[in-house]
N, C-alpha and C positions, 0 to 999 in steps of 0.2 A: 504493500500499500503507500507506505513512505515513498520506495523509488515512481511512482506511477503518479504522486503527487509532486517530485521534483520533476519527471519530467511535463507533466503537466506544465509548471510555472517556468520552466525555462519555454517550450513553445510558446504560450502569454510571451515573456521576455524578450525572445526574438521579434516578434511583431512591434512591439513598446520600444526595440530599440530600432528598427529600422524607419519607426515615422517620429522621434522622438529623441533619446537619451541612448546616443551609441554604444556608451559604455557598459550599458547593463547587456550586450551581449557578451561582456566577458562573464559575466556570472552563469549565463547560461552556458557556455564552455566550461565553468567548473563545476556546473549541476550536473552535466552531463558526464563528465569525465570521471565525476564521484560515483553513478549508479551503474555507468556502464561499464565493459571494455571500453582503454581512451581511442583507440584506432575505430571502435567500431562504431562510437561515440559521434566521432566526425565525421562519420556518414551519414546519420540518420540529420546530423546537424546542418551539413550541408544542402538536404530534402526542404530541411523544415527554411534555411534561409535563401533559397530560391522563391520560396512565397512568399517569404516576406521581401525581397527585391520585385518581386513584379509588383505587388500594392504601391509600394515605395516611389518605383520611376513613377508608376503611374500619378501618382498625387505632387512631387517634384519633379517634373518632366521638365518644368521653364526654368529652377534654379540647379544650373550645371556651371560649372568651369571648366569647360572642355578641354582649354588650351592645360590646363591645370593636370589633369589625368593621360592629356597627352604623354608631354613628360614623364609622366611614370610605368608610360607601356611597356618599355622593354624591361625594368628592374624588376617591375615585377612578376617577369611571364618568366625569367631567370630566376629570382626567388620560389615559383611554384614548381620550377623544374626541381631545384637543389630541393626542395621540399620533398618533392616526390620520391626521389631517393632517398633520404632520410625515411622515409615513412615505409621504407622497404626492408631497413636496416638493423631498427630500434624496437624494443619490447616498449607496453601499455606505463610498464612503473617510468623507464625514463621519458617518454613521452609528456607523462605528469610533469616532469620535475620542468622538463624541455621550454612547455607551457607554461609556468611558474614565471621561469627566468625571463622569460621573451616577452611578457605585460608588462614583468616589473624594470626591468630593463629601458622599454617605451616610456615608461611615467618616470623614470631616475633621466632619462634622454629630455625629454621635453621641460621640465623641471629645470635642468640645468642650463638648458636654452634659455630660456627667458628668463635666470639671474642671468646671462652672461649680457641677453640682451638689455636689459635694465642698464647693466654695469658699463656699457659704450655707448647708449644710445645719447643722444643729443638732450639739454633740457627740451621739456612740454613745448610745443605750443600751445593756445588761449583754447582751439576748440578740442583739442584734443588731436592721436593719429587718427588718419583715415581707414576703413578696410581695405585692407590688403586685395588688390586683382586678381593676383593668384597665389600658390607657394611659391611660386619665385620671389617674393618679398619678402618673406618670413624673413620678424626679429631678427636671426641668430646668422641669416644672411645679409642685415643691412648695416651697409659700413659706418664706424663713428669717422670722429675728424682725421682728416690723413695724418698719420704720425709725421714726424720732422722729417725732412729731409724722402718724404713717399711723394712719386707724382701721380698724380691722377688716373694715369694712366694704370701703375701698379694697383693702387687700389682699387680700378676697377676690375684688374684680373683677378684680386684677390678675392672681390665682390662675387665673382660669376664662379670661379673655383668651389668659395661656400655653399651656393647655391646648385652646382654641377654635384659636387659631396650629400649636398640635401636628398636632393630626389633618389638618387641612388640609392641613399639607406636605409629611407624609408622605405624608398619603392618594394626594394630586395627583401626588407624583414616584411613587409607589409605582404607580397608574394609569400614567404617560407612561411609566416606564420599562419597565414592564412591557410597552408596546404597541410602541414603537419595538427594543428589546432583549430581550425576556422574562427582563430583568435587574431586574425588580420587585421579586424576594426580597431584593436590598439594604437598598431600604429601611424593607421590610415587618420583615427581619431585626433590623434593629435598633432600630424602635420596639418590638420583643417583649422585646428586650436592655434596653430602655429601663426598662421595665414591672415589669421582676424576675420574668416569669415563672419557673413551672418548666422544665426539661427538657420535660415530656408537654406542659405546656398550651401553651409556644410552641411543638409542635410540631404541636398537634390547632388550634389556630386559625390557624398560618401553611397547614395544610393546606386548613381548608376557606375561608379566604380566597381562595386562588388557584384551589383549584377554581370558583368564581361568578366570578373577573376571568374565567380561562384560557376557560369558558364563552361569556362575555359577547363577549372577544376574536375567537372563531373565525368571526363571520359577516363582520365588517370584516377580519381577514387572507385571506379568500378572494375579497372585492370587491376588495382590492388585488393579488392575485394572487402571497399567499406561498406558497399553499400551491395544487400542483397535481397531476395524478396520480403525476409522480414524486414527489413527497412522501408521497403515501399508501405507492406499492411499498417508500421505505426506510423509514419507518413501521413493513412491517411486518418487515423485515427486523432493525431494533435494537429495536423494541417488547420482544422475549425479556428482551435486557439491561437494561432498565428496570428490570424485575421481579427482574431477579438480583441489580442493587443493593440494589434497597430490601429486600429480604430481610439482603441483607450491613449493611446500617445500621441495621436493627431488632435484630440480633445485636448490634450495637459499642456502642449507646446505652446498653444495658442494662449496660456497663461505664462509663463516660464520670461523671464529677461535673459539679456547676456551673458551676463555674470553669473549667475546662477546657474546656467546651462552650461558656462565652462567649466566653474568647479565641482561639479553631480557627473559629465567624462572624469576629469580625473579619479575623484572618487570611486564611479564603480569601475575604474582600468584596475585601480591596485587592489581593491579590498579582495573579490575573487583568486587573483594572485596569490595571494599571502595566503587564503584557503588551501590552497593545491600540496604546497608543503606541509600539510598535517593529517 
């Protein structure tokens, strides 16, 4: 009974994460890894996530930063391929620890980049910083005042290198994490937070990103035996709960402010990761 409660809660959380707080998806990953064999849980979750993806892209179809998605394409593909190889060579216990380490590493990376950005930032203007057009303008890649003796060209080259490293790092980790544990939401959510997107643009870009990624992952998951007939039967039972969760998330997101939204994403990414160690 407790296992069914966990599965039902996770299905509701998947839908909620797709239309409201993306970090809630990390709790779903932790719940399913706790009550099912870790590898099997990733296959069932993938089917539920695809269900939520279809709902999310229909709702947020106009709120998408397509250029940002294009920059992430190759790093994500590389991460998925490495993740597929990794899944074929590890056991469930190792996978649980890997999930936790990936999630916590992403939280630490985001917090560290925010602290560094504040340290390097110029004095804020009276109107506050504008929303970034895309993740190429994240704070970690924003140049501060030029150092003594540093030319404008050198500073620009350094900024471009930082942006490239950010795209490669977050993109490859998102691909790897989503393949091994359906936990790619953590690096992607933190990436979009760093871009200073509004809530709707955050959710729309994340929705289309994971729709494409999850469709790409599906044949790998089937080949690795992560999805079988039992997975589809469980999906048929749990999919309606994904739709209910998506509706609840849509209602809640209209009542959240940007600051609370950002804090909730961080909390719901870190807490379930810590729980996986126990």
